[in-house]
C-alpha positions as CSV (number, residue, x, y, z in Angstrom):
1,X,-12.8,-11.7,-14.1
2,X,-14.3,-9.4,-16.9
3,X,-13.9,-12.5,-19.3
4,X,-15.6,-14.6,-16.6
5,X,-18.6,-12.0,-16.3
6,X,-18.8,-11.9,-20.4
7,X,-18.9,-15.6,-20.7
8,X,-21.5,-16.0,-18.0
9,X,-23.5,-13.1,-19.3
10,X,-23.5,-15.0,-22.9
11,X,-24.1,-18.3,-21.2
12,X,-27.2,-17.1,-19.7
13,X,-28.2,-15.1,-22.8
14,X,-27.9,-18.0,-24.9
15,X,-29.9,-20.1,-22.5
16,X,-32.8,-17.7,-22.7
17,X,-32.8,-17.3,-26.5
18,X,-32.6,-21.1,-26.9
19,X,-35.5,-21.5,-24.4
20,X,-37.7,-19.1,-26.3
21,X,-36.6,-20.4,-29.8
22,X,-37.3,-23.7,-28.5
23,X,-40.8,-23.0,-27.1
24,X,-41.9,-21.4,-30.2
25,X,-40.5,-23.4,-33.1
26,X,-40.1,-27.3,-31.7
27,X,-43.3,-29.5,-31.8
28,X,-44.4,-30.8,-28.7
29,X,-44.2,-34.2,-29.7
30,X,-40.4,-34.2,-30.7
31,X,-38.2,-35.9,-28.0
32,X,-35.3,-33.5,-27.5
33,X,-33.3,-36.3,-25.9
34,X,-32.6,-37.9,-29.1
35,X,-30.7,-34.6,-30.0
36,X,-28.4,-34.6,-26.9
37,X,-25.5,-36.0,-28.7
38,X,-25.6,-33.8,-31.6
39,X,-26.0,-30.8,-29.3
40,X,-23.0,-31.9,-27.0
41,X,-20.9,-32.3,-29.8
42,X,-21.5,-29.0,-31.3
43,X,-21.3,-27.1,-28.0
44,X,-18.1,-29.0,-27.0
45,X,-16.6,-28.0,-30.6
46,X,-17.6,-24.3,-30.3
47,X,-16.0,-24.0,-26.8
48,X,-13.0,-26.4,-26.9
49,X,-14.1,-28.3,-23.8
50,X,-16.2,-30.9,-22.8
51,X,-20.2,-30.4,-22.9
52,X,-22.8,-32.8,-21.7
53,X,-26.2,-32.9,-20.3
54,X,-26.4,-36.1,-18.4
55,X,-29.9,-35.8,-17.1
56,X,-33.4,-35.4,-19.3
57,X,-34.0,-32.9,-21.7
58,X,-37.9,-31.7,-21.5
59,X,-40.0,-29.5,-23.9
60,X,-43.6,-28.7,-23.9
61,X,-45.6,-25.8,-25.4
62,X,-49.2,-26.0,-23.5
63,X,-50.7,-25.0,-21.5
64,X,-47.4,-23.2,-20.6
65,X,-44.3,-23.2,-22.7
66,X,-41.4,-24.9,-20.6
67,X,-38.1,-26.1,-21.2
68,X,-36.0,-27.9,-18.6
69,X,-32.9,-30.2,-18.4
70,X,-30.8,-31.6,-15.5
71,X,-27.2,-32.6,-14.7
72,X,-25.4,-30.3,-17.2
73,X,-21.3,-30.2,-16.9
74,X,-18.9,-27.9,-18.8
75,X,-15.4,-29.4,-18.4
76,X,-12.1,-28.1,-17.9
77,X,-9.3,-27.9,-20.7
78,X,-6.7,-30.2,-21.1
79,X,-4.1,-30.1,-18.3
80,X,-6.5,-29.5,-15.4
81,X,-7.0,-32.4,-13.1
82,X,-10.4,-31.1,-12.0
83,X,-13.2,-32.4,-13.9
84,X,-15.7,-29.6,-14.0
85,X,-15.4,-26.0,-14.8
86,X,-19.1,-25.3,-14.2
87,X,-22.1,-27.6,-13.8
88,X,-25.7,-27.4,-12.5
89,X,-28.4,-29.7,-11.1
90,X,-31.3,-28.4,-13.0
91,X,-32.8,-25.5,-15.3
92,X,-36.4,-25.0,-15.7
93,X,-38.1,-22.2,-17.5
94,X,-41.8,-21.6,-18.0
95,X,-43.4,-18.9,-20.1
96,X,-46.8,-17.9,-20.8
97,X,-46.9,-18.0,-24.6
98,X,-50.5,-16.6,-25.7
99,X,-49.6,-13.0,-24.1
100,X,-46.2,-13.3,-25.7
101,X,-47.6,-13.9,-29.0
102,X,-50.5,-11.7,-29.0
103,X,-49.5,-8.6,-27.2
104,X,-45.8,-9.1,-26.7
105,X,-46.4,-9.1,-23.1
106,X,-43.6,-11.5,-21.8
107,X,-44.9,-13.5,-18.7
108,X,-42.5,-15.8,-17.1
109,X,-44.2,-18.2,-14.6
110,X,-40.7,-19.6,-13.5
111,X,-37.2,-19.3,-14.1
112,X,-35.3,-21.6,-11.8
113,X,-31.6,-23.0,-11.7
114,X,-30.6,-25.1,-8.9
115,X,-27.2,-26.0,-7.6
116,X,-24.8,-24.3,-10.0
117,X,-21.2,-25.0,-9.5
118,X,-18.3,-23.0,-10.6
119,X,-14.5,-23.9,-10.1
120,X,-11.8,-21.2,-10.6
121,X,-8.5,-22.6,-11.0
122,X,-4.9,-21.0,-11.6
123,X,-2.1,-23.2,-11.9
124,X,1.6,-22.9,-10.9
125,X,2.7,-22.0,-14.3
126,X,-0.2,-19.3,-14.4
127,X,-2.7,-20.8,-16.5
128,X,-6.0,-20.5,-15.6
129,X,-9.4,-22.4,-16.7
130,X,-11.7,-19.6,-17.2
131,X,-10.1,-18.6,-20.5
132,X,-12.0,-20.0,-23.4
133,X,-10.8,-20.5,-26.9
134,X,-12.9,-19.0,-29.4
135,X,-13.1,-20.3,-33.1
136,X,-11.5,-18.1,-36.0
137,X,-14.8,-16.9,-37.1
138,X,-15.9,-16.0,-33.8
139,X,-12.8,-14.2,-33.0
140,X,-13.0,-12.0,-36.1
141,X,-16.6,-11.2,-35.0
142,X,-15.6,-10.2,-31.7
143,X,-12.8,-8.1,-32.8
144,X,-15.0,-6.1,-35.2
145,X,-17.3,-5.7,-32.4
146,X,-14.4,-4.4,-29.9
147,X,-13.4,-2.1,-32.8
148,X,-16.9,-0.5,-33.5
149,X,-17.2,-0.4,-29.4
150,X,-14.0,1.7,-29.5
151,X,-15.1,3.9,-32.4
152,X,-18.5,4.5,-30.5
153,X,-16.5,5.2,-27.2
154,X,-14.2,7.8,-29.2
155,X,-17.5,9.5,-30.5
156,X,-18.6,9.8,-27.2
157,X,-15.8,11.7,-26.1
158,X,-16.0,14.1,-28.8
159,X,-19.6,15.0,-27.7
160,X,-21.6,12.8,-30.1
161,X,-24.8,11.3,-29.2
162,X,-24.7,8.9,-26.4
163,X,-25.7,5.1,-27.5
164,X,-29.2,4.4,-27.2
165,X,-30.7,1.9,-24.7
166,X,-31.5,-1.7,-25.1
167,X,-34.2,-1.8,-27.6
168,X,-36.8,-4.3,-26.0
169,X,-39.7,-5.3,-28.8
170,X,-42.0,-6.1,-25.6
171,X,-44.8,-3.8,-24.1
172,X,-44.7,-5.6,-20.8
173,X,-42.7,-7.8,-18.6
174,X,-43.8,-9.7,-15.5
175,X,-42.0,-12.7,-13.8
176,X,-43.7,-14.9,-11.0
177,X,-40.7,-16.7,-9.7
178,X,-37.0,-16.3,-10.5
179,X,-34.3,-18.2,-8.3
180,X,-31.0,-19.3,-8.4
181,X,-30.6,-21.7,-5.6
182,X,-27.5,-23.3,-3.5
183,X,-24.8,-22.2,-5.9
184,X,-21.1,-22.3,-5.1
185,X,-18.0,-20.8,-6.4
186,X,-14.5,-22.4,-5.5
187,X,-11.0,-20.6,-6.0
188,X,-7.9,-22.9,-6.2
189,X,-4.5,-21.3,-6.5
190,X,-2.1,-24.0,-7.2
191,X,0.9,-21.3,-6.8
192,X,0.0,-20.1,-3.2
193,X,-1.7,-23.4,-2.1
194,X,-5.0,-21.4,-1.5
195,X,-8.4,-23.0,-1.8
196,X,-11.3,-20.8,-0.9
197,X,-15.1,-20.9,-1.3
198,X,-18.5,-19.2,-1.4
199,X,-21.2,-21.7,-0.9
200,X,-25.1,-21.6,-0.4
201,X,-25.2,-18.8,-2.9
202,X,-28.9,-18.0,-3.5
203,X,-30.4,-15.1,-5.4
204,X,-34.3,-14.6,-5.8
205,X,-36.0,-11.9,-7.4
206,X,-39.4,-10.5,-7.3
207,X,-41.8,-8.2,-9.1
208,X,-39.7,-8.3,-12.0
209,X,-41.5,-5.8,-14.4
210,X,-40.8,-2.6,-16.4
211,X,-42.7,-0.4,-14.0
212,X,-42.0,-1.6,-10.5
213,X,-38.8,-1.7,-8.5
214,X,-37.4,-5.1,-8.5
215,X,-37.0,-6.9,-5.1
216,X,-33.5,-8.7,-4.7
217,X,-32.2,-10.8,-2.1
218,X,-29.0,-12.7,-2.4
219,X,-27.6,-14.8,0.3
220,X,-24.4,-16.9,0.5
221,X,-21.6,-18.0,3.0
222,X,-18.1,-17.0,2.5
223,X,-15.8,-19.4,4.5
224,X,-18.6,-20.5,6.4
225,X,-19.7,-16.8,7.5
226,X,-23.2,-15.8,6.3
227,X,-23.6,-12.6,3.7
228,X,-27.1,-11.2,3.0
229,X,-27.9,-8.5,0.3
230,X,-31.6,-7.3,0.1
231,X,-32.6,-4.4,-1.9
232,X,-34.8,-2.9,-4.6
233,X,-33.4,-2.1,-8.2
234,X,-35.5,0.2,-10.7
235,X,-38.0,0.5,-12.2
236,X,-36.1,-0.4,-15.2
237,X,-38.6,1.6,-17.4
238,X,-39.8,0.4,-21.0
239,X,-36.3,1.1,-22.4
240,X,-34.2,-0.5,-19.7
241,X,-30.8,1.0,-19.5
242,X,-32.1,4.3,-20.6
243,X,-32.5,7.1,-18.1
244,X,-32.3,7.0,-14.5
245,X,-32.4,3.4,-12.5
246,X,-32.6,3.7,-8.9
247,X,-30.7,1.5,-6.7
248,X,-31.1,0.8,-3.0
249,X,-29.0,-2.3,-1.5
250,X,-28.4,-3.3,2.0
251,X,-25.6,-5.8,3.1
252,X,-25.2,-7.9,6.4
253,X,-22.0,-9.9,6.4
254,X,-20.2,-11.8,9.1
255,X,-22.7,-11.1,11.9
256,X,-20.6,-7.8,12.1
257,X,-20.7,-5.8,8.8
258,X,-23.6,-3.6,7.7
259,X,-23.2,-1.8,4.5
260,X,-25.8,0.2,2.5
261,X,-25.6,1.8,-1.0
262,X,-28.4,4.3,-2.4
263,X,-28.3,6.1,-5.5
264,X,-28.7,6.1,-9.2
265,X,-27.3,4.9,-12.3
266,X,-27.8,6.7,-15.4
267,X,-28.0,5.2,-19.0
268,X,-26.9,1.9,-17.9
269,X,-26.6,0.2,-21.2
270,X,-24.9,3.1,-23.0
271,X,-20.9,3.2,-23.3
272,X,-20.5,5.8,-20.5
273,X,-23.0,5.0,-17.8
274,X,-23.1,7.3,-14.8
275,X,-23.6,6.5,-11.2
276,X,-24.2,8.5,-8.3
277,X,-24.3,6.5,-4.8
278,X,-24.1,7.2,-1.0
279,X,-22.1,4.4,0.7
280,X,-22.4,4.1,4.2
281,X,-20.9,1.4,6.5
282,X,-22.4,1.1,10.0
283,X,-19.8,0.9,12.9
284,X,-18.4,-2.6,13.7
285,X,-15.3,-4.0,15.5
286,X,-12.6,-5.2,13.0
287,X,-11.0,-7.1,15.4
288,X,-14.2,-9.0,16.1
289,X,-14.8,-9.5,12.3
290,X,-11.1,-10.6,11.7
291,X,-11.3,-13.3,14.4
292,X,-14.2,-15.1,12.5
293,X,-11.3,-16.2,10.0
294,X,-9.0,-17.5,12.7
295,X,-6.7,-15.8,15.0
296,X,-5.0,-12.5,14.3
297,X,-1.5,-12.6,12.6
298,X,-0.4,-10.6,15.7
299,X,-1.3,-9.0,18.9
300,X,-1.6,-4.9,19.2
301,X,0.2,-3.2,21.9
302,X,-3.1,-2.0,22.9
303,X,-5.7,-4.7,23.1
304,X,-8.4,-2.1,23.0
305,X,-7.7,-0.9,19.3
306,X,-9.6,-2.0,16.3
307,X,-13.0,-2.0,18.1
308,X,-14.7,0.7,15.8
309,X,-14.6,1.2,12.2
310,X,-17.2,3.2,10.0
311,X,-17.3,4.7,6.8
312,X,-19.4,6.9,4.8
313,X,-18.9,8.6,1.3
314,X,-20.9,10.1,-1.7
315,X,-19.5,8.3,-4.9
316,X,-20.1,9.3,-8.4
317,X,-18.7,8.8,-11.7
318,X,-18.4,6.7,-14.8
319,X,-16.2,3.8,-16.0
320,X,-13.5,6.4,-17.1
321,X,-13.6,8.4,-13.7
322,X,-14.6,8.3,-9.9
323,X,-15.2,11.1,-7.7
324,X,-15.6,10.5,-3.7
325,X,-16.9,13.3,-1.8
326,X,-17.9,14.0,2.0
327,X,-15.9,11.0,2.9
328,X,-15.7,10.3,6.6
329,X,-13.7,7.3,8.2
330,X,-13.8,6.6,11.9
331,X,-11.2,4.2,13.5
332,X,-11.4,3.9,17.2
333,X,-10.9,7.6,18.2
334,X,-9.7,8.8,15.1
335,X,-11.7,10.6,12.4
336,X,-10.3,10.9,8.9
337,X,-12.3,13.3,6.5
338,X,-11.3,12.7,3.0
339,X,-12.1,13.4,-0.9
340,X,-10.6,11.8,-3.9
341,X,-10.8,12.3,-7.8
342,X,-9.5,9.9,-10.0
343,X,-9.6,9.6,-13.9
344,X,-7.6,7.9,-17.0
345,X,-7.0,4.6,-14.8
346,X,-4.3,3.6,-17.0
347,X,-2.0,6.4,-15.6
348,X,-3.9,7.2,-13.2
349,X,-4.7,10.9,-12.5
350,X,-5.5,11.1,-8.9
351,X,-6.2,14.1,-6.7
352,X,-7.0,13.7,-3.1
353,X,-7.3,15.7,0.5
354,X,-7.1,13.8,3.7
355,X,-7.5,15.5,7.0
356,X,-7.1,13.3,10.4
357,X,-7.6,14.9,13.6
358,X,-5.3,12.4,15.9
359,X,-3.9,8.9,15.8
360,X,-1.5,7.2,18.3
361,X,0.2,4.7,16.0
362,X,1.9,2.9,18.9
363,X,-1.2,1.5,19.9
364,X,-1.6,-0.5,16.8
365,X,2.0,-1.8,16.6
366,X,2.5,-5.5,17.2
367,X,3.7,-6.8,20.5
368,X,7.4,-7.9,20.2
369,X,7.3,-11.9,19.4
370,X,3.9,-12.0,18.6
371,X,4.0,-11.8,14.9
372,X,3.3,-15.3,13.5
373,X,6.1,-16.8,11.4
374,X,4.8,-17.7,7.8
375,X,6.5,-19.8,5.4
376,X,7.1,-17.8,2.1
377,X,7.4,-19.7,-1.1
378,X,9.5,-18.4,-3.9
379,X,9.3,-19.3,-7.3
380,X,10.6,-18.2,-10.5
381,X,8.1,-20.0,-12.7
382,X,5.6,-18.1,-14.5
383,X,7.6,-14.7,-13.9
384,X,7.5,-12.2,-16.7
385,X,10.6,-10.5,-17.7
386,X,10.2,-6.7,-17.9
387,X,11.0,-5.6,-21.4
388,X,13.6,-3.1,-22.0
389,X,15.0,-3.1,-18.3
390,X,18.2,-4.9,-17.6
391,X,18.9,-6.8,-14.6
392,X,21.3,-5.4,-12.0
393,X,23.8,-7.1,-9.6
394,X,22.7,-7.9,-6.1
395,X,24.8,-9.1,-3.3
396,X,27.5,-11.8,-3.8
397,X,27.2,-11.5,-7.5
398,X,23.7,-12.4,-7.5
399,X,21.5,-10.5,-10.2
400,X,18.0,-9.1,-9.4
401,X,15.3,-8.3,-11.4
402,X,15.4,-4.2,-12.3
403,X,12.4,-2.2,-10.9
404,X,10.0,-1.3,-13.7
405,X,9.2,2.5,-13.0
406,X,6.6,2.7,-15.9
407,X,3.6,3.0,-13.5
408,X,5.1,5.9,-11.6
409,X,6.4,7.9,-14.9
410,X,2.6,7.6,-15.8
411,X,1.2,8.7,-12.7
412,X,-0.2,11.9,-12.1
413,X,-1.0,13.2,-8.5
414,X,-2.0,16.1,-6.6
415,X,-2.6,15.2,-2.8
416,X,-2.9,17.0,0.1
417,X,-2.6,15.3,3.8
418,X,-3.2,17.0,7.0
419,X,-2.9,15.5,10.6
420,X,-3.5,17.6,13.8
421,X,-1.7,15.1,16.1
422,X,0.4,12.0,15.3
423,X,2.2,9.9,17.8
424,X,4.8,7.5,16.8
425,X,7.4,5.7,18.6
426,X,5.9,7.7,21.9
427,X,7.1,11.0,19.9
428,X,4.5,13.6,19.6
429,X,4.0,15.3,16.2
430,X,1.3,18.2,15.4
431,X,0.1,20.1,12.9
432,X,1.5,18.0,10.1
433,X,0.9,19.1,6.6
434,X,2.2,17.2,3.3
435,X,1.7,18.1,-0.3
436,X,2.5,15.1,-2.7
437,X,2.5,15.6,-6.6
438,X,3.6,13.5,-9.4
439,X,3.9,14.2,-13.1
440,X,6.1,13.0,-15.9
441,X,8.2,10.7,-13.8
442,X,9.0,13.3,-11.0
443,X,7.4,13.0,-7.5
444,X,7.7,15.5,-4.8
445,X,7.0,15.8,-1.2
446,X,7.1,19.5,-1.1
447,X,6.6,20.6,1.3
448,X,6.4,18.3,4.5
449,X,5.8,20.5,7.6
450,X,5.8,19.1,11.2
451,X,5.7,21.0,14.5
452,X,7.4,19.0,17.3
453,X,8.8,19.8,20.7
454,X,8.5,23.4,20.5
455,X,10.2,23.7,17.2
456,X,9.6,23.0,13.4
457,X,10.8,20.7,10.6
458,X,10.5,21.5,7.1
459,X,11.2,18.6,4.4
460,X,11.4,19.0,0.7
461,X,12.0,15.8,-1.2
462,X,11.9,14.4,-4.9
463,X,12.1,11.3,-6.7
464,X,13.1,11.5,-10.2
465,X,12.3,8.1,-12.1
466,X,12.6,9.4,-15.8
467,X,15.7,7.4,-16.3
468,X,16.3,3.7,-15.3
469,X,18.0,4.7,-12.2
470,X,16.0,6.9,-9.8
471,X,17.6,10.4,-8.4
472,X,16.4,11.2,-4.8
473,X,17.0,14.9,-3.6
474,X,16.3,15.9,0.0
475,X,16.2,19.2,1.7
476,X,15.6,19.4,5.5
477,X,15.5,22.1,7.8
478,X,14.9,21.4,11.9
479,X,14.7,24.5,13.9
480,X,14.7,24.9,17.7
481,X,13.6,21.4,18.7
482,X,13.8,20.5,22.5
483,X,15.7,17.3,21.6
484,X,15.9,16.1,25.2
485,X,12.0,15.9,25.7
486,X,11.8,14.0,22.2
487,X,14.9,11.6,23.3
488,X,13.1,11.1,26.7
489,X,9.7,10.1,25.1
490,X,11.2,8.1,22.5
491,X,14.1,6.2,24.1
492,X,12.5,6.5,27.8
493,X,15.8,7.6,29.0
494,X,17.9,11.0,29.3
495,X,20.7,11.4,27.3
496,X,20.8,14.7,25.8
497,X,19.2,18.0,26.4
498,X,19.3,21.3,24.3
499,X,18.0,23.3,21.3
500,X,18.3,21.1,18.5
501,X,18.7,22.8,14.6
502,X,19.9,21.0,11.5
503,X,20.2,21.7,8.0
504,X,21.2,19.2,5.2
505,X,20.9,19.1,1.4
506,X,21.6,15.7,-0.1
507,X,21.4,13.9,-3.4
508,X,21.8,10.2,-4.4
509,X,21.1,8.2,-7.3
510,X,20.0,4.2,-7.5
511,X,17.4,2.2,-6.0
512,X,19.7,-0.5,-4.1
513,X,21.2,0.2,-0.7
514,X,24.8,0.1,-2.2
515,X,23.9,2.3,-4.9
516,X,22.2,4.9,-2.8
517,X,25.1,5.0,-0.3
518,X,27.8,5.1,-2.8
519,X,26.5,7.9,-4.8
520,X,25.4,10.1,-1.6
521,X,26.4,13.7,-2.0
522,X,25.4,16.7,0.0
523,X,26.2,19.2,2.9
524,X,24.7,20.0,6.4
525,X,25.2,21.5,9.5
526,X,23.9,20.4,13.1
527,X,23.8,22.6,16.0
528,X,22.7,21.9,19.6
529,X,22.6,25.0,21.9
530,X,22.4,25.7,25.6
531,X,22.4,21.7,26.6
532,X,23.8,19.0,28.4
533,X,25.2,15.5,28.1
534,X,23.6,13.3,30.8
535,X,25.2,10.6,32.7
536,X,28.8,11.9,32.3
537,X,31.1,14.6,33.5
538,X,33.9,15.3,31.1
539,X,35.6,17.8,33.4
540,X,35.3,15.9,36.5
541,X,36.8,12.8,34.7
542,X,39.8,14.9,33.3
543,X,40.4,16.3,37.0
544,X,40.2,12.9,38.5
545,X,42.8,11.2,36.0
546,X,45.5,13.9,37.3
547,X,44.4,13.1,40.9
548,X,45.1,9.4,40.3
549,X,48.6,10.4,39.3
550,X,49.1,12.8,42.3
551,X,48.5,15.9,40.5
552,X,45.6,17.7,42.1
553,X,42.4,16.7,44.1
554,X,39.9,14.2,43.1
555,X,36.1,15.8,43.1
556,X,32.8,14.2,43.1
557,X,31.3,13.7,39.6
558,X,28.1,15.1,38.5
559,X,25.7,13.4,36.4
560,X,25.9,16.0,33.2
561,X,28.5,17.7,31.1
562,X,27.0,21.5,30.4
563,X,28.0,22.7,27.1
564,X,27.0,26.1,25.3
565,X,27.0,24.3,21.8
566,X,27.7,21.2,19.9
567,X,28.3,22.0,16.1
568,X,29.0,19.9,13.1
569,X,29.2,21.2,9.7
570,X,30.0,18.5,7.2
571,X,30.1,17.2,3.7
572,X,29.1,14.1,2.1
573,X,30.9,13.0,-1.3
574,X,30.2,9.7,-3.2
575,X,29.3,8.1,0.3
576,X,32.1,9.6,2.4
577,X,31.2,11.5,5.4
578,X,33.9,14.3,6.3
579,X,33.9,17.1,8.7
580,X,36.7,19.4,9.7
581,X,34.7,21.8,11.9
582,X,32.8,19.5,14.7
583,X,33.3,20.6,18.5
584,X,31.5,20.5,21.8
585,X,32.1,23.6,23.6
586,X,31.6,24.0,27.3
587,X,32.5,26.6,29.9
588,X,35.6,24.9,30.5
589,X,36.3,22.4,27.9
590,X,36.3,22.4,24.1
591,X,36.2,18.9,22.5
592,X,36.9,19.3,18.6
593,X,36.6,16.6,15.9
594,X,37.8,16.3,12.4
595,X,37.8,13.1,9.9
596,X,36.0,10.9,7.7
597,X,33.3,8.0,8.1
598,X,33.1,6.0,4.7
599,X,29.5,4.9,4.4
600,X,30.0,2.4,2.0
601,X,32.9,0.5,3.8
602,X,31.5,1.6,7.2
603,X,35.0,2.7,8.3
604,X,36.0,5.2,10.9
605,X,38.9,7.8,10.8
606,X,38.4,10.4,13.5
607,X,40.7,12.5,15.7
608,X,39.1,13.9,18.9
609,X,41.0,16.6,20.6
610,X,40.0,18.1,24.1
611,X,41.2,21.5,25.3
612,X,40.5,23.7,28.5
613,X,39.1,27.0,27.9
614,X,39.9,28.5,31.3
615,X,43.5,28.1,30.8
616,X,44.7,27.5,27.2
617,X,48.3,26.7,28.2
618,X,46.9,24.0,30.3
619,X,49.1,21.2,28.6
620,X,46.5,18.3,29.2
621,X,45.3,17.5,25.9
622,X,45.0,13.9,25.0
623,X,43.8,13.5,21.3
624,X,42.1,10.7,20.6
625,X,41.9,8.5,17.2
626,X,38.8,6.8,16.5
627,X,39.5,4.1,13.9
628,X,38.1,0.7,12.6
629,X,34.5,0.2,11.8
630,X,31.0,1.2,12.5
631,X,30.3,-2.2,14.5
632,X,33.9,-2.5,16.0
633,X,35.3,1.0,16.7
634,X,38.8,1.5,18.0
635,X,39.8,4.3,20.6
636,X,43.5,5.2,20.8
637,X,45.6,8.1,22.2
638,X,47.3,10.1,19.6
639,X,50.6,9.9,21.4
640,X,52.4,11.1,18.4
641,X,50.7,14.6,18.2
642,X,50.8,14.7,22.0
643,X,54.8,14.3,21.8
644,X,55.2,16.8,19.2
645,X,53.1,19.5,20.7
646,X,54.8,19.3,24.2
647,X,58.4,19.2,22.8
648,X,57.5,22.3,20.7
649,X,56.0,24.0,23.9
650,X,58.8,22.9,26.2
651,X,61.6,24.1,23.9
652,X,60.3,27.1,22.2
653,X,57.7,28.5,24.6
654,X,57.9,30.2,28.2
655,X,55.5,31.2,31.0
656,X,54.5,34.8,31.5
657,X,57.0,36.7,33.5
658,X,60.0,33.8,32.6
659,X,63.0,34.5,31.0
660,X,63.9,32.5,27.8
661,X,66.5,29.9,28.3
662,X,68.3,27.1,26.8
663,X,67.1,23.8,27.9
664,X,69.0,20.4,27.9
665,X,67.6,17.1,26.9
666,X,67.0,16.3,30.6
667,X,65.3,19.1,31.4
668,X,63.2,18.6,28.3
669,X,62.2,15.1,29.3
670,X,61.2,16.3,32.8
671,X,58.9,18.8,31.1
672,X,57.4,16.2,29.0
673,X,56.3,14.2,32.0
674,X,55.0,17.1,33.7
675,X,53.0,17.8,30.8
676,X,51.7,14.4,30.6
677,X,50.6,14.0,34.4
678,X,50.2,17.7,35.4
679,X,52.0,20.3,37.4
């Protein structure tokens, strides 16, 4: 786009210079149409693409010097099926010659361009039609100018004197009529199949002079929707580009959007111009605005969201840096205050502060099944390989392009985010604070603090991308969270109550799911105190199993199992979760668990052992083996363990007050059966 603007500026400059030269040098009696073939040939050779003036070419000097031509065409390079890159219906300039010659007073009576057309094309192979080939001599000149420009830029950074403004050998400037009417820009992307356009482009300037503000009006239609920009620029001063240039612009777009920019630009023509602006976007409905471009891609859960958006900010900076202060963004009932400073855009270096009062993200989520399916075209054509970064294996032996972390290694960031209240998945989080930093390839969230359900969460996380394979570290600390209220809000059901605590320290390496899981290492502890499991009565179930075999009386089941704590201490080594100290402790029951879960293979190997607390000698302990996979677990009683324990108890143990006596095989068998089914 920069090249496009540069070439457009060069083209306009050439037209103006050629117009003045033609008016001053070429006699009135010369028929310029005889020279059209020569002009077309030389221009075609210079720009390496077709150039033609199919209409008339006229010149007159008195009473007003005037140059006009019509039906100009600049073609596309070879390989593009569209004929024209640019065209215009007519060009007409009229200049009062006497004031210019006598007093260097440039009085333009008329400068009119009609029906300019510009077609921008991007082919499937990535080639574009707005890149011009430059002759070798011209390229050398451009290179030398670029070097000189870079030298001046370095001098400016060292504190040397700013580059002077544009020197105008004129004492005065006035333009009676300046207009570009009915222009059009068309964008064609062969790769994505998109074709978009801006039509009806009309630019009118009034009161053009050095000493007065220039009135500007720009109108156009974007995808059929009107856009109007009005305002004033200047005064420019007798040395345009030097000193302060005031700017005041107002835009109305799509019948909804109203935007205003008011401020100033200092030393516009220098290498480092400075701008200082106030930006304001009046409240509007994003939903109504987007609906003008067709149906929304999805329906939001709350149909009343996206009804109000407004923005205001103070923006100042240079081409090398930008600062945004006093930022205020309003989205429906949410207000965001923000500030930002960015510099060294090649890195970039970013510092920001964001403060949000409240937001309910659930209101903005798409309704299930409302998202429109869109075909996604994939193509490897035109893709560039990342130098110095090897491909990595993906699923089923396929290779995928390695992620280039160079932008993250360059990034320098210092950001602070504060949110008073946030709702997500119906869970309520308060007093959120996050500090985000990045430097030398190390990105950190340190800390992330959240108040939630009368408890607190603290998270410290880091991502190290200095090597080709990133290293991730996470330290999590959750204290005194009322887990029951949170589960009820999120899942809309009651499953578990209690005071939830958790600590974990994890580390992993890689950027694929397989690599992340297989290299996962760490330790942690989970504790839920003074709670209950809703919907199941473990004590009652065990009692009723005994009653079913005639041992004891059945009792009515309750809706919960009360416990004093659920605790699990665990380790993770190379993607294998292991615990040897996990248990549920209730007033009458203790359920212990040991074993492993292979997170890579998704397999289970646990042994769950229930025990009575009130009567430790109670023989009803039926360990359960949990095996299989995450998706298809298998539960089996550990009969081997039961038998070994009961044989040991029957042969070698005795009840209090009983004498130790030798038992025969038949007696042992009876005791085993009693142990399995009760007294």
